[in-house]
Every structure is written in C-alpha cells, then in structure tokens.
The first five atom37 places (N, CA, C, CB, O) and aatype in JSON, in Angstrom:
{
  "aatype": [20, 20, 20, 20, 20, 20, 20, 20, 20, 20, 20, 20, 20, 20, 20, 20, 20, 20, 20, 20, 20, 20, 20, 20, 20, 20, 20, 20, 20, 20, 20, 20, 20, 20, 20, 20, 20, 20, 20, 20, 20, 20, 20, 20, 20, 20, 20, 20, 20, 20, 20, 20, 20, 20, 20, 20, 20, 20, 20, 20, 20, 20, 20, 20, 20, 20, 20, 20, 20, 20, 20, 20, 20, 20, 20, 20, 20, 20, 20, 20, 20, 20],
  "atom_mask": [
    [1, 1, 1, 1, 1],
    [1, 1, 1, 1, 1],
    [1, 1, 1, 1, 1],
    [1, 1, 1, 1, 1],
    [1, 1, 1, 1, 1],
    [1, 1, 1, 1, 1],
    [1, 1, 1, 1, 1],
    [1, 1, 1, 1, 1],
    [1, 1, 1, 1, 1],
    [1, 1, 1, 1, 1],
    [1, 1, 1, 1, 1],
    [1, 1, 1, 1, 1],
    [1, 1, 1, 1, 1],
    [1, 1, 1, 1, 1],
    [1, 1, 1, 1, 1],
    [1, 1, 1, 1, 1],
    [1, 1, 1, 1, 1],
    [1, 1, 1, 1, 1],
    [1, 1, 1, 1, 1],
    [1, 1, 1, 1, 1],
    [1, 1, 1, 1, 1],
    [1, 1, 1, 1, 1],
    [1, 1, 1, 1, 1],
    [1, 1, 1, 1, 1],
    [1, 1, 1, 1, 1],
    [1, 1, 1, 1, 1],
    [1, 1, 1, 1, 1],
    [1, 1, 1, 1, 1],
    [1, 1, 1, 1, 1],
    [1, 1, 1, 1, 1],
    [1, 1, 1, 1, 1],
    [1, 1, 1, 1, 1],
    [1, 1, 1, 1, 1],
    [1, 1, 1, 1, 1],
    [1, 1, 1, 1, 1],
    [1, 1, 1, 1, 1],
    [1, 1, 1, 1, 1],
    [1, 1, 1, 1, 1],
    [1, 1, 1, 1, 1],
    [1, 1, 1, 1, 1],
    [1, 1, 1, 1, 1],
    [1, 1, 1, 1, 1],
    [1, 1, 1, 1, 1],
    [1, 1, 1, 1, 1],
    [1, 1, 1, 1, 1],
    [1, 1, 1, 1, 1],
    [1, 1, 1, 1, 1],
    [1, 1, 1, 1, 1],
    [1, 1, 1, 1, 1],
    [1, 1, 1, 1, 1],
    [1, 1, 1, 1, 1],
    [1, 1, 1, 1, 1],
    [1, 1, 1, 1, 1],
    [1, 1, 1, 1, 1],
    [1, 1, 1, 1, 1],
    [1, 1, 1, 1, 1],
    [1, 1, 1, 1, 1],
    [1, 1, 1, 1, 1],
    [1, 1, 1, 1, 1],
    [1, 1, 1, 1, 1],
    [1, 1, 1, 1, 1],
    [1, 1, 1, 1, 1],
    [1, 1, 1, 1, 1],
    [1, 1, 1, 1, 1],
    [1, 1, 1, 1, 1],
    [1, 1, 1, 1, 1],
    [1, 1, 1, 1, 1],
    [1, 1, 1, 1, 1],
    [1, 1, 1, 1, 1],
    [1, 1, 1, 1, 1],
    [1, 1, 1, 1, 1],
    [1, 1, 1, 1, 1],
    [1, 1, 1, 1, 1],
    [1, 1, 1, 1, 1],
    [1, 1, 1, 1, 1],
    [1, 1, 1, 1, 1],
    [1, 1, 1, 1, 1],
    [1, 1, 1, 1, 1],
    [1, 1, 1, 1, 1],
    [1, 1, 1, 1, 1],
    [1, 1, 1, 1, 1],
    [1, 1, 1, 1, 1]
  ],
  "atom_positions": [
    [[-25.51, -32.72, -43.0], [-24.63, -31.76, -43.24], [-23.9, -31.22, -41.91], [-25.36, -30.71, -43.97], [-23.08, -30.31, -41.82]],
    [[-24.4, -32.0, -40.96], [-23.89, -31.1, -39.86], [-22.77, -32.5, -38.98], [-25.57, -30.28, -38.71], [-22.09, -32.51, -37.94]],
    [[-22.96, -33.14, -39.67], [-21.76, -34.27, -39.3], [-20.36, -33.58, -40.35], [-22.36, -36.31, -39.92], [-19.29, -33.52, -39.76]],
    [[-20.38, -33.25, -41.37], [-18.63, -32.62, -42.4], [-18.43, -31.9, -41.17], [-18.63, -31.27, -44.32], [-17.65, -32.43, -40.37]],
    [[-19.16, -30.39, -40.72], [-18.61, -29.58, -40.13], [-17.88, -29.98, -38.91], [-19.41, -28.76, -39.97], [-17.13, -29.15, -38.4]],
    [[-18.05, -31.5, -38.24], [-17.43, -32.02, -37.07], [-16.05, -31.81, -36.96], [-17.65, -33.32, -36.97], [-15.37, -31.03, -36.29]],
    [[-15.78, -32.73, -37.8], [-14.03, -32.56, -37.83], [-13.14, -30.76, -37.88], [-13.54, -33.48, -39.57], [-12.07, -30.28, -37.5]],
    [[-14.47, -30.26, -38.64], [-14.03, -28.68, -38.54], [-14.09, -28.06, -37.24], [-14.91, -27.77, -39.41], [-13.18, -27.33, -36.82]],
    [[-14.98, -28.29, -36.68], [-15.31, -28.01, -35.47], [-14.37, -28.21, -34.59], [-16.29, -28.57, -35.16], [-13.96, -27.37, -33.79]],
    [[-13.88, -29.67, -34.71], [-13.26, -30.61, -33.23], [-11.31, -29.75, -33.46], [-13.35, -33.37, -33.65], [-10.51, -29.85, -32.53]],
    [[-10.96, -29.09, -34.64], [-10.19, -28.34, -34.69], [-10.01, -27.1, -34.16], [-10.12, -28.35, -35.48], [-8.99, -26.66, -33.62]],
    [[-11.3, -26.44, -34.4], [-10.84, -24.76, -34.17], [-11.19, -25.0, -32.44], [-12.13, -23.17, -35.24], [-10.87, -23.98, -31.82]],
    [[-11.69, -26.0, -31.61], [-11.35, -26.64, -30.27], [-10.55, -26.52, -30.03], [-11.41, -27.67, -29.96], [-10.26, -25.49, -29.41]],
    [[-9.51, -27.53, -30.38], [-7.94, -27.88, -30.09], [-6.95, -26.68, -30.09], [-7.38, -28.91, -31.23], [-5.85, -26.57, -29.56]],
    [[-7.65, -25.84, -30.82], [-6.79, -24.7, -31.2], [-6.6, -23.43, -31.06], [-6.78, -24.62, -32.0], [-5.95, -22.54, -31.61]],
    [[-7.73, -23.64, -29.69], [-8.49, -22.31, -28.77], [-6.95, -21.79, -27.66], [-10.32, -23.16, -27.44], [-6.3, -22.5, -26.89]],
    [[-6.86, -20.97, -27.84], [-5.85, -20.71, -27.01], [-6.19, -20.35, -25.38], [-5.17, -19.64, -27.67], [-5.23, -20.03, -24.67]],
    [[-7.56, -20.4, -24.79], [-7.41, -20.86, -23.77], [-7.64, -22.61, -22.91], [-8.01, -19.96, -23.44], [-7.46, -23.03, -21.76]],
    [[-8.12, -23.23, -24.26], [-7.89, -24.73, -24.08], [-6.33, -24.9, -23.93], [-8.49, -25.63, -25.39], [-6.1, -25.79, -23.11]],
    [[-5.51, -24.5, -24.3], [-4.29, -24.79, -24.07], [-3.25, -24.13, -23.18], [-3.92, -24.82, -25.08], [-2.07, -24.48, -23.08]],
    [[-3.98, -22.89, -22.42], [-3.24, -22.01, -21.48], [-4.28, -22.0, -20.42], [-2.8, -20.49, -22.06], [-3.81, -21.36, -19.47]],
    [[-5.22, -22.33, -20.2], [-6.23, -22.36, -19.06], [-7.08, -21.35, -19.34], [-5.67, -22.19, -17.66], [-7.25, -20.68, -20.36]],
    [[-7.56, -21.33, -18.32], [-8.7, -20.06, -17.93], [-7.96, -18.96, -17.62], [-9.73, -20.3, -16.58], [-6.74, -18.98, -17.47]],
    [[-8.77, -17.81, -17.51], [-9.1, -16.07, -16.4], [-9.47, -16.57, -15.72], [-10.09, -14.69, -16.61], [-10.25, -17.51, -15.85]],
    [[-8.76, -15.83, -14.06], [-9.39, -16.19, -13.1], [-9.86, -14.72, -12.9], [-8.64, -17.01, -12.02], [-9.48, -13.56, -12.77]],
    [[-11.41, -15.94, -13.0], [-12.77, -14.56, -12.48], [-12.32, -13.43, -11.48], [-14.25, -15.32, -11.47], [-12.36, -12.23, -11.76]],
    [[-11.9, -13.93, -10.37], [-11.65, -13.54, -9.07], [-11.12, -12.93, -9.03], [-11.34, -14.05, -8.33], [-11.21, -12.11, -8.12]],
    [[-9.89, -12.84, -10.27], [-9.04, -11.52, -10.19], [-9.76, -10.65, -11.19], [-7.36, -11.7, -10.6], [-9.36, -9.5, -11.01]],
    [[-10.62, -10.68, -12.13], [-11.31, -9.93, -12.58], [-12.49, -9.07, -11.63], [-11.7, -10.66, -13.51], [-12.93, -7.96, -11.94]],
    [[-12.82, -9.69, -10.66], [-13.54, -9.16, -9.27], [-12.79, -7.93, -8.36], [-13.63, -10.53, -8.23], [-13.04, -6.73, -8.22]],
    [[-11.95, -8.64, -7.92], [-10.98, -7.5, -7.96], [-10.55, -6.24, -8.31], [-10.46, -7.73, -8.23], [-10.68, -5.13, -7.79]],
    [[-9.83, -6.78, -9.63], [-10.02, -4.95, -10.53], [-10.94, -4.51, -10.8], [-9.56, -4.59, -11.83], [-10.84, -3.43, -11.39]],
    [[-12.6, -5.15, -10.53], [-13.28, -4.59, -10.76], [-13.87, -3.93, -9.79], [-13.75, -5.09, -11.34], [-15.05, -3.73, -10.1]],
    [[-13.5, -3.32, -8.36], [-14.28, -3.3, -7.44], [-12.52, -2.3, -7.17], [-15.16, -4.89, -6.59], [-12.53, -1.24, -6.55]],
    [[-11.46, -2.76, -7.62], [-10.1, -1.59, -7.06], [-10.93, 0.18, -8.79], [-7.13, -2.98, -7.77], [-10.93, 1.4, -8.65]],
    [[-11.22, -0.35, -9.54], [-11.49, 0.2, -10.69], [-12.85, 0.91, -10.04], [-11.58, -0.89, -12.03], [-12.75, 2.13, -10.09]],
    [[-14.23, 0.4, -9.37], [-14.94, 0.99, -9.25], [-14.49, 2.37, -7.45], [-16.1, -0.19, -9.43], [-14.92, 3.48, -7.16]],
    [[-13.47, 1.41, -6.74], [-13.08, 2.11, -5.57], [-14.25, 1.19, -4.83], [-13.15, 3.98, -5.57], [-13.96, 1.11, -3.64]],
    [[-15.3, 0.57, -5.08], [-16.09, -0.12, -3.79], [-16.06, -2.09, -3.81], [-18.03, 0.55, -3.96], [-16.25, -2.75, -4.83]],
    [[-15.89, -2.46, -2.97], [-16.28, -4.18, -3.06], [-17.4, -4.46, -4.16], [-16.99, -4.81, -1.46], [-18.1, -3.72, -4.85]],
    [[-17.3, -5.51, -4.07], [-18.8, -6.64, -5.11], [-19.72, -5.89, -3.81], [-18.75, -9.39, -5.15], [-19.2, -5.38, -2.81]],
    [[-21.24, -5.96, -4.1], [-22.16, -5.94, -3.28], [-22.42, -4.65, -2.08], [-21.94, -7.15, -2.77], [-23.39, -4.47, -1.34]],
    [[-21.05, -3.77, -2.23], [-21.45, -2.34, -1.74], [-22.02, -1.07, -2.99], [-19.96, -1.76, -0.97], [-21.69, -0.93, -4.17]],
    [[-22.68, -0.54, -2.42], [-22.99, 0.62, -2.63], [-21.4, 0.7, -3.55], [-23.41, 1.59, -1.16], [-20.26, 0.32, -3.28]],
    [[-22.24, 1.65, -5.14], [-20.68, 2.02, -5.79], [-20.11, 0.69, -6.49], [-19.45, 2.54, -4.45], [-19.62, 0.72, -7.62]],
    [[-20.19, -0.35, -5.82], [-19.44, -1.83, -6.62], [-20.4, -2.47, -7.41], [-18.87, -3.13, -5.54], [-21.55, -2.07, -7.61]],
    [[-19.82, -3.56, -7.88], [-20.57, -4.3, -8.18], [-22.1, -4.91, -7.73], [-19.87, -4.86, -8.21], [-22.4, -5.28, -6.6]],
    [[-22.69, -4.91, -8.55], [-23.95, -6.31, -7.91], [-23.44, -7.3, -7.49], [-24.98, -7.07, -8.91], [-23.82, -7.83, -6.45]],
    [[-22.54, -7.73, -8.16], [-22.64, -9.41, -8.57], [-21.46, -9.42, -8.71], [-23.47, -10.07, -9.9], [-21.0, -8.38, -9.17]],
    [[-20.28, -10.75, -8.35], [-19.27, -11.0, -8.87], [-19.1, -11.68, -10.27], [-18.79, -11.54, -8.03], [-20.02, -12.44, -10.56]],
    [[-18.63, -11.63, -10.69], [-18.38, -12.37, -12.63], [-18.58, -13.69, -11.65], [-16.22, -12.15, -13.99], [-18.3, -14.07, -10.51]],
    [[-19.47, -14.27, -13.28], [-19.7, -16.11, -13.5], [-18.23, -16.53, -12.85], [-19.88, -16.82, -15.61], [-17.13, -16.13, -13.23]],
    [[-18.53, -17.49, -11.72], [-16.9, -17.82, -11.91], [-16.98, -19.42, -13.1], [-16.0, -18.29, -9.84], [-16.15, -20.22, -13.53]],
    [[-18.73, -19.19, -13.27], [-18.78, -20.78, -14.69], [-18.37, -20.27, -15.56], [-20.24, -21.59, -15.39], [-18.91, -20.77, -16.55]],
    [[-17.57, -19.4, -15.88], [-17.22, -18.51, -17.31], [-15.74, -18.95, -17.71], [-17.24, -16.62, -17.04], [-14.72, -18.56, -17.15]],
    [[-15.83, -19.97, -18.94], [-14.63, -20.1, -18.96], [-13.78, -19.48, -20.4], [-14.53, -21.5, -18.68], [-13.62, -19.85, -21.57]],
    [[-13.29, -18.16, -19.42], [-12.27, -17.53, -20.52], [-11.08, -17.31, -20.82], [-12.37, -16.72, -20.67], [-10.27, -17.75, -20.0]],
    [[-10.69, -16.81, -21.65], [-9.3, -17.13, -22.5], [-8.05, -16.28, -20.95], [-9.32, -15.9, -24.73], [-7.97, -15.58, -19.94]],
    [[-7.74, -16.66, -21.41], [-6.41, -15.84, -20.25], [-5.85, -13.97, -21.17], [-4.25, -17.48, -20.27], [-5.68, -13.64, -22.34]],
    [[-5.78, -13.38, -20.11], [-5.68, -12.42, -20.68], [-4.33, -11.66, -19.96], [-7.01, -11.79, -20.67], [-4.51, -11.38, -18.78]],
    [[-2.79, -11.25, -20.61], [-2.39, -11.0, -19.97], [-2.03, -9.67, -19.37], [-1.95, -11.56, -20.19], [-1.04, -9.54, -18.66]],
    [[-2.93, -8.6, -19.71], [-3.41, -7.05, -19.62], [-5.36, -6.54, -19.92], [-2.32, -6.26, -21.04], [-6.06, -6.22, -20.88]],
    [[-5.49, -6.67, -18.89], [-6.89, -6.11, -18.76], [-7.15, -5.18, -18.62], [-7.52, -6.4, -18.09], [-6.75, -4.74, -17.54]],
    [[-7.91, -4.23, -19.46], [-8.66, -3.06, -19.95], [-9.93, -2.73, -18.97], [-9.16, -3.37, -21.49], [-10.7, -3.67, -19.14]],
    [[-10.6, -1.67, -17.86], [-11.58, -1.23, -17.39], [-12.07, -0.06, -17.78], [-11.45, -1.24, -16.37], [-11.29, 0.87, -17.61]],
    [[-13.08, 0.2, -18.23], [-13.68, 1.55, -18.85], [-15.8, 1.54, -17.9], [-13.62, 1.23, -21.37], [-16.63, 0.78, -17.4]],
    [[-15.57, 2.8, -18.23], [-17.01, 2.85, -17.62], [-17.85, 2.54, -18.65], [-17.44, 4.2, -16.99], [-17.35, 2.62, -19.77]],
    [[-19.19, 2.15, -18.56], [-19.87, 1.82, -19.67], [-20.31, 3.13, -20.39], [-21.0, 0.93, -19.32], [-20.03, 3.48, -21.54]],
    [[-20.89, 3.63, -19.68], [-21.49, 4.81, -20.24], [-21.09, 6.0, -18.92], [-23.35, 4.5, -20.58], [-20.52, 5.73, -17.86]],
    [[-21.64, 7.54, -19.46], [-21.17, 8.66, -18.25], [-21.56, 8.12, -17.09], [-21.82, 10.17, -18.31], [-20.85, 8.14, -16.08]],
    [[-22.88, 7.54, -17.17], [-23.76, 7.49, -15.03], [-22.63, 6.3, -14.28], [-26.33, 6.31, -14.87], [-22.87, 5.91, -13.13]],
    [[-21.32, 5.75, -15.09], [-21.31, 5.22, -14.51], [-21.94, 3.73, -13.54], [-21.18, 5.95, -14.5], [-21.54, 3.4, -12.43]],
    [[-22.97, 3.03, -14.35], [-23.81, 2.15, -13.84], [-23.34, 0.83, -15.01], [-25.53, 2.8, -13.8], [-24.25, 0.05, -15.28]],
    [[-22.22, 0.62, -15.57], [-21.61, -0.52, -15.85], [-19.98, -0.48, -16.18], [-22.37, -1.02, -16.93], [-19.36, 0.5, -16.58]],
    [[-19.44, -1.76, -15.92], [-17.8, -1.46, -16.24], [-18.01, -2.16, -16.91], [-16.52, -1.58, -15.43], [-19.04, -2.83, -16.87]],
    [[-16.67, -2.33, -18.21], [-16.82, -2.93, -19.12], [-15.49, -3.09, -19.11], [-17.54, -2.47, -20.11], [-14.64, -2.24, -18.88]],
    [[-15.31, -4.44, -19.43], [-13.39, -5.45, -19.11], [-13.26, -6.36, -20.25], [-13.22, -6.84, -17.37], [-13.96, -7.34, -20.51]],
    [[-11.85, -5.71, -21.16], [-11.65, -5.92, -22.23], [-10.18, -6.37, -22.11], [-12.03, -4.86, -23.03], [-9.65, -5.96, -21.07]],
    [[-9.41, -7.07, -22.87], [-8.48, -8.01, -22.85], [-7.95, -7.04, -23.75], [-8.72, -9.55, -23.18], [-8.56, -6.66, -24.74]],
    [[-6.67, -6.58, -23.38], [-6.14, -5.67, -24.56], [-4.49, -5.98, -24.63], [-6.49, -3.87, -24.21], [-3.51, -5.24, -24.6]],
    [[-4.61, -7.19, -24.7], [-3.32, -8.22, -24.64], [-2.97, -9.24, -25.58], [-3.38, -8.97, -23.53], [-3.96, -9.46, -26.28]],
    [[-2.35, -9.71, -25.79], [-2.45, -10.61, -27.64], [-3.8, -11.4, -27.65], [-0.93, -12.16, -28.02], [-4.13, -12.04, -28.65]]
  ]
}
C-alpha cells in the first residue's frame, strides 16, 4: 500500500518550491520579529528564543507579522507573498 504512493510522494517533494529556491533565512525572521516587537530576542518584551534554524521553510518574498492576542504574548509570522 505504501509502495504505491512512493512515486507520488517523490513527485510532490521534487515539485516543492522550497527545494527549488532554497529556504527562508531564519535569522532574517528573528530580525523582523525583533523590529516588530521593539525588543531583541531574549530580552523583556522580545521573543523568548530565536526561530529554530533547523526549520526548512519555503522562501517568502513578503513576510507579515501580527500579535497573536491582544496581550502581545506571541508573534505570528505569515507569508503574504505567492
């Protein structure tokens, strides 16, 4: 059953834009979060920790940031580009 889906899975992985164009720079996301929050990572008012550099995120030309709640306790990062 699984073997029947392996060719399909391989095609999906090869067609993934992240593999063709590289990955999103997580350090850039950290800088964007620090600018949005007004405080550096690890300081009061800033992110507790940097974005995990092991993540392999698809590149995004336009990143949008917003607060998750009115308490400003978490930042939501979304890709608003194609």
